[in-house]
C-alpha positions as CSV (number, residue, x, y, z in Angstrom):
1,M,-3.3,34.1,169.7
2,A,-3.9,30.8,167.8
3,D,-1.0,29.3,165.8
4,Y,-3.2,28.1,163.0
5,D,-6.6,29.0,161.4
6,L,-7.9,25.4,161.5
7,V,-6.7,22.2,163.1
8,I,-8.2,18.8,162.6
9,R,-7.4,16.8,165.7
10,G,-7.0,13.1,166.3
11,G,-8.2,11.6,163.0
12,T,-7.0,8.8,160.9
13,V,-5.4,10.4,157.8
14,I,-5.8,8.9,154.4
15,D,-3.6,11.3,152.5
16,G,-4.7,10.6,148.9
17,T,-1.5,9.0,147.7
18,G,-2.7,5.4,148.3
19,A,-0.5,5.1,151.3
20,A,-1.7,3.3,154.4
21,P,-3.8,5.3,156.9
22,F,-2.0,6.9,159.8
23,A,-2.9,8.8,162.9
24,A,-2.1,12.5,162.6
25,D,-3.4,16.1,163.1
26,V,-3.7,18.4,160.2
27,A,-3.2,22.2,160.5
28,M,-4.3,24.8,157.9
29,Q,-3.3,28.4,157.5
30,G,-5.2,30.4,154.9
31,D,-5.8,28.2,151.9
32,R,-2.8,25.8,152.6
33,I,-1.9,22.8,154.7
34,V,1.0,23.8,156.9
35,A,1.4,20.8,159.1
36,V,0.5,17.0,159.1
37,G,1.5,14.8,162.0
38,S,2.3,15.7,165.6
39,F,3.0,19.4,166.2
40,A,2.6,22.0,168.9
41,G,0.2,24.9,168.7
42,S,-3.6,25.4,168.6
43,G,-6.1,26.5,166.0
44,A,-8.5,29.4,166.0
45,E,-11.0,26.6,165.1
46,E,-10.5,23.0,165.9
47,I,-12.3,19.9,164.7
48,D,-12.3,16.7,166.8
49,A,-11.8,13.9,164.3
50,T,-11.4,11.1,166.8
51,G,-12.7,7.9,165.2
52,R,-13.0,9.7,161.9
53,L,-11.2,9.5,158.5
54,V,-9.5,12.7,157.3
55,T,-9.1,12.8,153.5
56,P,-8.3,15.3,150.8
57,G,-11.3,17.0,149.2
58,F,-12.6,15.0,146.2
59,V,-11.9,16.2,142.7
60,D,-14.6,15.4,140.1
61,I,-13.4,15.8,136.5
62,H,-16.7,15.2,134.7
63,T,-19.5,17.6,135.5
64,H,-21.9,20.0,133.8
65,Y,-22.2,22.9,136.2
66,D,-21.6,25.4,133.3
67,A,-25.1,27.0,133.8
68,Q,-25.6,26.3,137.5
69,A,-22.2,27.9,138.4
70,V,-23.5,31.2,136.9
71,W,-26.5,31.5,139.3
72,D,-25.9,29.2,142.2
73,D,-23.4,29.5,145.0
74,H,-24.0,25.9,146.1
75,L,-23.0,23.4,143.5
76,S,-25.1,20.6,144.8
77,P,-25.4,17.7,144.6
78,S,-21.6,17.4,144.3
79,S,-20.6,19.7,147.1
80,S,-22.7,17.6,149.6
81,H,-20.8,14.5,148.6
82,G,-17.3,15.8,149.6
83,V,-16.4,17.3,146.3
84,T,-14.3,20.4,146.6
85,T,-13.2,20.9,143.0
86,A,-15.3,20.2,139.9
87,V,-14.2,20.3,136.2
88,M,-17.2,21.3,134.0
89,G,-17.7,21.8,130.3
90,N,-17.5,18.2,129.4
91,C,-19.2,16.4,126.3
92,G,-18.6,19.4,124.0
93,V,-21.6,21.5,125.4
94,G,-21.5,24.8,127.2
95,F,-22.2,28.5,126.8
96,A,-19.1,30.2,125.5
97,P,-18.0,31.5,123.2
98,C,-21.4,32.6,122.0
99,K,-22.7,35.5,119.9
100,P,-26.0,37.0,121.2
101,A,-27.9,35.7,118.3
102,D,-26.8,32.1,119.1
103,R,-27.7,32.0,122.8
104,Q,-30.9,30.0,122.3
105,K,-29.2,27.5,120.1
106,L,-26.8,26.6,122.9
107,V,-29.6,26.5,125.4
108,E,-31.6,24.1,123.3
109,L,-28.5,21.9,122.8
110,M,-27.8,21.8,126.5
111,E,-31.5,21.1,127.2
112,G,-31.5,18.1,125.0
113,V,-28.0,16.7,125.7
114,E,-27.9,17.2,129.5
115,D,-31.6,17.5,130.4
116,I,-31.4,20.9,132.0
117,P,-34.8,22.6,131.3
118,G,-34.6,25.5,128.9
119,A,-36.7,27.7,131.2
120,V,-34.2,27.2,134.0
121,M,-31.3,28.3,131.8
122,N,-33.2,31.2,130.2
123,E,-33.9,32.6,133.7
124,G,-30.6,31.7,135.3
125,L,-28.0,32.6,132.7
126,T,-26.9,36.2,132.8
127,W,-25.0,36.2,129.4
128,E,-22.4,38.7,130.5
129,W,-20.0,37.2,128.0
130,E,-19.3,36.5,124.3
131,T,-15.8,35.1,124.4
132,F,-14.7,32.2,126.6
133,G,-12.4,34.5,128.5
134,E,-15.4,36.8,129.3
135,Y,-17.3,33.7,130.5
136,L,-14.5,32.8,132.9
137,N,-14.6,36.4,134.2
138,A,-18.3,36.0,134.9
139,L,-17.6,32.8,136.8
140,E,-14.8,34.5,138.8
141,R,-17.1,37.2,140.1
142,K,-19.4,34.7,141.9
143,P,-18.4,33.0,145.1
144,R,-19.5,29.4,145.7
145,D,-18.9,26.5,148.0
146,I,-16.4,24.6,145.8
147,D,-13.7,25.4,143.2
148,V,-14.6,25.1,139.5
149,C,-12.5,24.6,136.4
150,A,-13.9,24.9,132.9
151,L,-13.3,23.2,129.6
152,L,-13.9,24.9,126.2
153,P,-16.9,23.2,124.6
154,H,-16.5,22.3,121.0
155,A,-20.1,22.7,120.0
156,A,-20.1,26.3,121.2
157,V,-16.9,27.0,119.3
158,R,-18.3,25.4,116.2
159,V,-21.5,27.5,116.3
160,Y,-19.6,30.6,117.0
161,V,-17.3,30.1,114.0
162,M,-19.6,28.4,111.5
163,G,-23.2,29.5,112.5
164,E,-25.9,27.4,110.7
165,R,-23.3,25.4,108.9
166,A,-22.2,23.9,112.2
167,L,-25.8,22.9,113.0
168,Q,-26.1,21.3,109.5
169,L,-23.0,19.2,110.3
170,E,-21.0,20.7,107.4
171,N,-17.3,20.1,107.4
172,A,-15.2,23.0,108.6
173,N,-13.0,24.7,106.0
174,Q,-9.4,25.8,106.5
175,A,-10.4,29.3,107.6
176,D,-12.9,27.8,110.1
177,I,-10.2,25.6,111.5
178,A,-7.7,28.4,111.8
179,Q,-10.2,30.5,113.7
180,M,-11.0,27.5,116.0
181,R,-7.3,27.0,116.7
182,E,-7.0,30.6,117.7
183,I,-10.1,30.4,119.9
184,A,-8.7,27.3,121.6
185,R,-5.3,29.0,122.2
186,D,-6.9,32.1,123.6
187,A,-9.2,30.1,125.9
188,M,-6.3,28.1,127.3
189,K,-4.4,31.3,128.0
190,A,-7.4,32.7,129.7
191,G,-7.7,29.7,132.0
192,A,-9.5,26.8,130.2
193,F,-8.4,23.3,131.3
194,G,-8.7,22.0,127.8
195,F,-11.5,21.4,125.2
196,S,-14.3,18.9,125.1
197,T,-16.0,17.3,122.2
198,S,-18.8,14.8,121.5
199,R,-19.3,12.2,118.8
200,S,-22.4,10.6,120.5
201,L,-25.6,9.9,118.6
202,S,-27.4,10.2,121.9
203,H,-26.5,13.9,122.2
204,K,-29.4,15.7,120.6
205,T,-31.6,18.7,121.1
206,L,-35.2,18.1,122.2
207,K,-36.1,18.6,118.5
208,G,-33.9,15.6,117.7
209,D,-31.1,17.5,116.0
210,P,-27.7,16.0,116.6
211,T,-24.9,17.8,118.4
212,P,-22.9,20.0,115.9
213,T,-19.7,18.1,116.6
214,L,-21.1,14.6,115.8
215,R,-19.2,14.0,112.6
216,V,-16.3,16.5,112.6
217,Q,-13.3,15.6,110.6
218,E,-10.0,14.7,112.1
219,E,-8.4,17.9,110.7
220,E,-10.8,20.0,112.8
221,L,-10.1,18.1,116.0
222,R,-6.4,18.4,115.3
223,G,-6.7,22.2,114.8
224,L,-8.3,22.6,118.2
225,A,-5.7,20.4,119.8
226,L,-3.0,22.4,118.1
227,G,-4.5,25.5,119.7
228,M,-3.8,23.9,123.1
229,K,-0.3,23.1,121.9
230,D,0.2,26.7,120.9
231,A,-0.8,27.7,124.5
232,G,1.2,25.0,126.1
233,S,-1.6,23.6,128.2
234,G,-5.0,21.8,128.2
235,M,-6.4,18.3,127.7
236,L,-8.9,16.9,125.2
237,E,-12.0,15.4,126.6
238,M,-14.1,13.2,124.3
239,V,-17.3,11.2,124.4
240,S,-18.1,9.0,121.4
241,E,-20.3,6.1,120.2
242,W,-17.1,4.5,118.9
243,A,-19.1,3.5,115.8
244,P,-19.1,2.1,113.2
245,D,-15.4,1.1,113.8
246,H,-14.2,1.7,117.3
247,N,-10.6,0.8,116.4
248,A,-10.5,3.3,113.6
249,E,-12.0,6.0,115.9
250,F,-9.4,5.4,118.6
251,A,-6.7,5.5,116.0
252,M,-7.9,8.9,114.9
253,L,-7.9,10.1,118.5
254,R,-4.4,8.8,118.9
255,R,-3.2,10.7,115.9
256,V,-4.6,13.9,117.2
257,I,-2.8,13.5,120.5
258,E,0.4,12.6,118.7
259,A,0.2,15.8,116.7
260,S,-0.6,18.0,119.6
261,G,1.4,16.5,122.4
262,R,-1.5,17.2,124.8
263,P,-3.2,14.5,127.0
264,A,-6.7,13.2,126.5
265,V,-9.4,11.5,128.5
266,F,-12.4,9.7,127.0
267,T,-15.7,8.4,128.4
268,L,-15.6,4.6,128.7
269,T,-19.0,2.9,129.1
270,Q,-20.5,-0.4,127.9
271,R,-23.2,-0.1,125.3
272,H,-25.5,-3.1,125.9
273,A,-25.8,-3.7,122.1
274,R,-22.0,-3.9,121.8
275,P,-21.0,-5.3,125.2
276,E,-17.3,-6.1,124.5
277,V,-16.1,-2.9,122.7
278,W,-15.0,-1.4,126.0
279,R,-12.3,-4.0,126.4
280,D,-10.7,-3.1,123.1
281,L,-10.8,0.6,124.0
282,L,-9.2,-0.1,127.4
283,A,-6.5,-2.1,125.7
284,H,-5.9,0.7,123.1
285,A,-5.6,3.2,126.0
286,E,-3.1,1.0,127.8
287,Q,-1.0,0.6,124.6
288,A,-1.1,4.4,124.0
289,L,0.2,5.0,127.5
290,A,2.9,2.4,127.0
291,D,3.9,4.4,123.9
292,G,4.1,7.6,125.8
293,L,0.7,9.0,124.9
294,P,-1.4,9.9,127.9
295,I,-4.9,8.8,126.8
296,R,-7.0,7.7,129.8
297,P,-10.5,6.3,130.0
298,V,-13.0,7.8,132.5
299,F,-15.6,5.4,134.0
300,G,-18.2,5.3,136.7
301,P,-18.2,2.9,139.7
302,R,-21.7,1.7,138.8
303,A,-24.0,1.6,135.8
304,V,-25.3,4.8,134.3
305,G,-28.7,4.8,135.9
306,V,-31.9,6.6,134.7
307,L,-34.6,7.2,137.3
308,L,-38.0,7.0,135.7
309,G,-40.9,8.2,137.7
310,L,-44.0,10.4,138.0
311,T,-42.1,13.0,140.0
312,G,-39.1,13.2,137.7
313,S,-38.9,14.5,134.2
314,Q,-39.3,11.1,132.4
315,N,-41.2,7.9,132.8
316,P,-41.8,5.0,130.3
317,F,-45.1,6.7,129.2
318,S,-44.0,10.3,128.9
319,G,-44.3,10.2,125.1
320,C,-47.8,8.8,125.1
321,P,-50.5,11.4,124.1
322,S,-52.9,10.2,126.8
323,Y,-50.2,10.6,129.5
324,K,-49.2,14.0,128.1
325,A,-52.8,15.2,128.6
326,I,-52.5,14.7,132.3
327,A,-48.8,15.2,132.8
328,D,-49.1,18.7,134.3
329,L,-51.7,17.7,136.9
330,P,-50.6,17.5,140.6
331,L,-49.1,14.1,141.5
332,A,-52.1,13.0,143.6
333,E,-54.6,13.8,140.8
334,R,-52.4,12.2,138.2
335,V,-52.2,9.0,140.2
336,R,-55.9,9.0,140.6
337,R,-56.5,9.5,136.9
338,M,-53.9,6.8,136.0
339,R,-55.8,4.3,138.2
340,D,-58.9,4.9,136.0
341,P,-59.2,1.7,133.8
342,A,-60.0,3.8,130.8
343,V,-57.0,6.0,131.2
344,R,-54.8,3.0,131.8
345,A,-56.0,1.3,128.7
346,A,-55.5,4.4,126.6
347,I,-51.9,5.0,127.8
348,L,-51.0,1.3,127.4
349,S,-52.4,1.2,123.9
350,E,-50.0,4.0,122.7
351,D,-46.5,4.0,121.4
352,P,-44.3,5.8,124.0
353,K,-41.5,6.4,121.5
354,K,-43.4,7.8,118.6
355,E,-43.9,11.3,120.1
356,S,-41.2,11.3,122.8
357,T,-38.8,14.2,123.1
358,F,-36.5,12.2,125.4
359,P,-33.3,11.7,123.4
360,L,-32.5,8.5,125.2
361,M,-35.9,6.9,124.8
362,H,-34.7,4.6,122.0
363,R,-32.1,3.1,124.4
364,L,-34.5,2.1,127.2
365,S,-35.4,-1.5,127.6
366,Y,-37.7,-3.3,130.0
367,G,-35.1,-5.9,130.4
368,Y,-32.9,-3.3,132.1
369,M,-35.7,-1.7,134.2
370,F,-36.0,-2.6,137.9
371,R,-37.8,-1.4,141.1
372,F,-35.4,1.1,142.7
373,G,-36.3,0.4,146.3
374,N,-35.4,2.1,149.5
375,P,-32.6,1.9,150.3
376,P,-31.8,2.1,146.5
377,E,-30.5,-1.0,144.8
378,Y,-27.8,-0.2,142.3
379,E,-26.9,-3.8,141.4
380,P,-30.2,-5.5,140.7
381,K,-30.6,-9.0,139.2
382,F,-31.9,-9.7,135.8
383,E,-34.6,-12.0,137.3
384,D,-36.0,-8.9,139.0
385,S,-36.3,-6.8,135.8
386,L,-39.7,-5.6,134.8
387,E,-39.5,-7.8,131.7
388,A,-38.7,-10.9,133.8
389,I,-41.6,-10.1,136.2
390,A,-44.0,-9.7,133.3
391,A,-42.9,-13.1,131.9
392,R,-43.5,-14.8,135.2
393,E,-46.9,-13.2,135.8
394,G,-48.2,-13.5,132.3
395,R,-48.4,-9.7,131.8
396,T,-46.7,-7.3,129.4
397,P,-43.7,-5.3,130.5
398,P,-45.5,-2.0,130.0
399,E,-48.3,-3.2,132.3
400,V,-45.8,-4.0,135.0
401,A,-44.1,-0.7,134.6
402,Y,-47.4,1.1,134.8
403,D,-48.3,-0.5,138.1
404,V,-44.8,0.0,139.6
405,L,-45.1,3.8,138.8
406,L,-48.3,4.0,140.9
407,E,-46.8,2.3,143.9
408,S,-46.3,4.4,147.0
409,E,-48.8,6.9,145.6
410,G,-46.5,7.7,142.6
411,T,-43.4,8.6,144.5
412,D,-41.2,5.6,143.6
413,F,-38.8,5.3,140.7
414,I,-38.0,2.7,138.1
415,Y,-34.2,2.3,137.9
416,T,-33.0,1.8,134.4
417,T,-29.4,0.7,133.7
418,L,-28.7,2.7,130.5
419,S,-25.1,1.5,130.0
420,S,-22.3,-0.5,131.7
421,Y,-24.7,-3.3,132.9
422,A,-24.8,-5.7,130.0
423,Y,-23.6,-8.6,132.2
424,G,-26.3,-7.9,134.9
425,N,-23.6,-7.0,137.4
426,L,-20.9,-4.5,138.1
427,S,-18.0,-6.6,136.9
428,M,-17.0,-4.1,134.3
429,A,-16.7,-1.4,137.0
430,E,-14.7,-3.8,139.1
431,T,-12.3,-4.5,136.2
432,L,-11.8,-0.8,135.7
433,L,-11.3,-0.1,139.4
434,K,-8.4,-2.6,139.2
435,N,-6.8,-0.7,136.2
436,P,-4.5,2.1,137.2
437,N,-4.9,3.9,133.9
438,A,-8.7,4.3,134.3
439,I,-10.1,7.4,136.0
440,M,-13.1,7.7,138.3
441,G,-15.9,9.9,137.0
442,L,-19.0,10.3,134.9
443,G,-21.3,11.5,137.7
444,D,-22.5,14.3,135.4
445,G,-23.2,16.7,138.3
446,G,-25.4,19.6,137.2
447,A,-26.9,17.6,134.3
448,H,-29.8,15.2,133.7
449,V,-31.2,17.0,136.7
450,A,-34.5,15.2,136.9
451,F,-33.8,11.7,135.7
452,I,-30.2,10.8,136.6
453,L,-28.6,11.2,140.0
454,D,-25.1,9.7,139.7
455,A,-23.4,12.8,141.0
456,G,-23.1,11.2,144.4
457,Y,-20.9,8.4,143.1
458,Q,-18.1,9.4,145.4
459,T,-20.1,8.4,148.5
460,W,-21.4,5.3,146.8
461,L,-17.9,4.2,145.7
462,L,-16.7,4.3,149.3
463,T,-19.7,2.6,150.8
464,H,-20.3,-0.1,148.1
465,W,-16.9,-1.1,147.0
466,G,-15.1,-0.2,150.2
467,R,-17.4,-0.8,153.3
468,Q,-19.9,-3.3,151.9
469,R,-17.9,-5.3,149.4
470,G,-14.5,-4.8,151.0
471,M,-12.9,-5.5,147.7
472,F,-10.7,-2.4,147.6
473,K,-8.7,-0.8,150.4
474,T,-10.1,2.5,151.5
475,E,-6.8,4.3,150.8
476,E,-7.0,3.2,147.2
477,L,-10.6,4.3,146.7
478,I,-9.7,7.7,148.3
479,R,-6.7,8.0,145.9
480,R,-9.1,7.4,143.0
481,L,-11.2,10.4,144.1
482,T,-8.4,12.8,145.0
483,S,-4.8,12.7,143.7
484,D,-5.6,10.6,140.6
485,T,-8.4,12.8,139.3
486,A,-6.6,16.0,140.3
487,G,-3.4,14.9,138.5
488,A,-5.4,13.9,135.4
489,A,-6.8,17.5,135.2
490,G,-3.4,19.1,136.0
491,L,-4.4,20.2,139.5
492,H,-1.1,19.4,141.2
493,D,-1.8,21.8,144.1
494,R,-4.5,19.6,145.6
495,G,-5.7,16.0,146.1
496,V,-3.1,15.1,148.8
497,L,-3.0,16.0,152.5
498,A,0.6,17.2,152.6
499,V,2.4,20.4,153.6
500,G,2.1,23.0,150.9
501,K,-1.0,21.5,149.3
502,K,-4.3,23.3,149.1
503,A,-6.4,23.1,152.3
504,D,-9.3,21.0,151.0
505,A,-10.4,18.1,153.1
506,N,-13.2,15.9,154.3
507,V,-13.7,14.5,157.9
508,I,-15.7,11.3,157.4
509,D,-17.6,9.1,159.8
510,W,-17.0,5.8,158.0
511,D,-19.8,3.8,159.7
512,R,-22.4,6.5,159.0
513,L,-21.4,7.3,155.5
514,G,-24.2,7.0,153.0
515,A,-27.0,8.7,151.0
516,D,-30.7,8.3,151.2
517,K,-33.3,7.6,148.5
518,P,-33.4,10.4,145.9
519,Y,-36.2,13.0,146.1
520,V,-37.4,15.8,143.8
521,A,-36.8,19.4,144.8
522,H,-38.2,22.4,143.0
523,D,-35.3,24.8,143.7
524,L,-34.0,25.7,140.3
525,P,-34.7,29.0,138.5
526,A,-38.2,29.3,137.0
527,G,-39.3,26.6,139.5
528,G,-37.3,23.9,137.8
529,K,-37.1,20.5,139.5
530,R,-34.1,18.3,140.1
531,L,-33.2,15.1,141.9
532,L,-31.3,15.4,145.2
533,Q,-30.7,13.1,148.2
534,K,-29.8,13.6,151.8
535,V,-26.2,12.6,152.5
536,H,-24.8,11.6,155.9
537,G,-21.4,10.7,157.3
538,Y,-19.5,13.8,156.3
539,D,-18.8,15.5,159.6
540,A,-17.1,18.4,157.8
541,T,-16.0,19.4,154.3
542,I,-13.3,22.1,154.1
543,V,-12.5,24.2,151.0
544,S,-9.4,26.5,151.1
545,G,-9.2,26.1,154.9
546,R,-12.8,27.0,155.6
547,V,-15.6,24.6,156.7
548,T,-18.3,24.6,154.0
549,F,-20.4,21.7,155.4
550,R,-21.0,20.4,158.9
551,N,-22.9,17.1,159.1
552,G,-24.3,17.6,155.7
553,V,-25.6,21.1,156.4
554,P,-24.0,24.1,154.5
555,T,-22.3,26.6,156.9
556,G,-22.7,29.5,154.6
557,A,-19.0,29.8,153.9
558,L,-18.3,30.3,150.1
559,P,-14.5,30.1,149.6
560,G,-14.8,28.3,146.3
561,K,-13.2,30.1,143.3
562,L,-12.6,29.8,139.6
563,V,-9.4,27.9,138.9
564,R,-7.7,29.3,135.8
565,G,-5.8,26.5,134.1
566,P,-3.5,23.7,135.4
567,Q,-1.9,24.3,138.8
568,A,1.6,23.5,139.8
569,A,2.2,22.0,143.2
570,L,2.1,24.7,145.9
571,A,5.5,25.5,147.5
């Protein structure tokens, strides 16, 4: 008889605390770690980790798997990048609570804000719920390859309570706020991890309508936060344009946190039109923490990058009538037609923004567009932008973009740094990586499925900032992906390889770790497409003591569960 269910032998343990690596074996029994170090006994299953790193499973606190988690038992791409727990429901969008008559409203909002095709959601969502608690019950019934945690989405709450008034951006009245507070309290008691809200102008439906939460008053936010206070749990997650006055907006957030006593996290990116605002927001967050208010920024380790291409959902000419006329043709035929001088002239003569349904189109600039390359280049130089190439060659930026799209028979991408790249380098990310109050995130797994693939940031963080740059110790980068994110979400039962903690782990071949060039797969409901990439270097990923991936290939094990609310450390 074996002494343990699973033993990882002979690896170099990086335990998630930031401590120096050490040689040790790790034993697991059921869903817990029961021994770390040198111990007697054997495992029913053993993994030889000689020459490998052994780390906790990664915890991602900013994802959008709210729809995918309903129909899919594999939450890729995150699960293939070592993620073992994901927090979804960010940015104020989701699918509960929802009255039957409002289902399409929430689908349209998610379609515009997070670029998940409506047809995919209409086929994949089962709508077995009305309340948030019922939505959690539906999630709980489906096994999957990682654990999921859910935030209560403000937009859904607002539509549920206010109906059309919410969509018209009317202010909530006292009765509305009282009902929202009650919904928030009940959701936290049912197992929500908090509530999320958006004040971003970029968050729109495909029709161009803004998110219902865009201009909500402080009193409404306070009411929802007080609902968390009533329940005694939950965090506030917010994304904002921080305009017109970012100082006043942060002061409002601070007052809400002061009133509720609940922690908050907020998205911190760099808008290229206002490149220094992030520094003020970081300073405000540090002051709040010094004053005893846990308000932490969430950032990405690289720029938010849009992939524009003929195989994805968007390209610089998607809004042009002449391109729309051929957009549904097979790729090879589309490329052939686009090489026709008459078609080329027609497309280049049209305004791509006038009829575009892409909510972010107004933020795209040729000065921030680059050839993506293979292997992908995530820190391109401004002199290599399509705008700079056009200036050197005496052409227009659209002409250069057009020709780049047709390279490699239309399979290449144009990499567009949407935010956090105003300096033409990753110095902002470097600054935040050095700041202990800033939290790693913003991969948006499950969202922007056919034009952004930042969900693999965990692998990229380790390879770029750790192996290639060597600017940060591996143990610190692992801490940023494990105990730090887990602690921010209230998941104190995981994120560290220690006795009593949850048995989630990765066995990593450091020298092989990496991800290939993104490709398009048509594997969503209704034949929907999304960007994926082949990942290598993860010898094994373990969730609740069971191996879910071996060498990047799913094993078929589905131990992932719904996590209901913050978790205390396991005894």
